[in-house]
C-alpha positions, 0 to 999 in steps of 0.5 A, spaced: 508 079 855 515 081 853 516 083 846 522 080 843 527 084 839 532 081 835 538 085 836 543 080 832 539 082 825 536 089 826 532 091 820 534 097 817 530 101 812 532 101 805 531 106 800 533 108 793 532 113 788 529 108 783 521 109 781 517 103 784 513 099 780 506 103 782 509 109 779 507 111 772 513 112 768 513 117 762 518 120 757 517 128 757 520 131 750 522 138 751 522 139 744 520 137 737 526 133 734 528 137 727 529 130 723 524 124 723 516 124 723 511 124 728 504 122 729 498 126 731 499 124 739 506 126 739 505 133 735 499 135 739 503 138 745 507 143 741 501 145 737 496 151 739 490 147 737 487 140 738 486 134 734 480 135 730 483 142 727 490 138 726 486 133 721 482 139 718 487 144 717 492 138 714 486 136 709 485 143 707 492 146 706 493 150 712 497 145 716 503 141 712 500 134 709 501 128 713 504 122 710 500 115 710 505 110 713 500 104 713 493 103 713 492 105 720 498 110 721 499 117 719 505 121 721 508 128 719 515 130 717 518 134 723 521 139 719 515 141 716 511 142 722 517 146 725 517 151 719 509 151 720 510 153 727 516 158 726 511 162 720 504 159 720 503 163 713 509 160 709 508 153 710 501 152 706 500 146 702 500 148 694 498 140 693 491 141 695 
């Protein structure tokens, strides 16, 4: 049996640099923006502790206080977090 090869329309493999739909797309933040606010999941990569400590320290004044944006959304001011990261002892809440 003879294989039929169509030489009039050769198949050329096409590749490009776009990610395929099966690959997960992630946005990496290399630094915490100085302005704006961030939620806990956005802050945790920059902090030397986990979420339980974040909430406990925010409650007792060892970490900047969060702002309640809605009944289900809480965020921290980025400039407060950056100040705390630069000097953890100077950003203790006096409100608590």
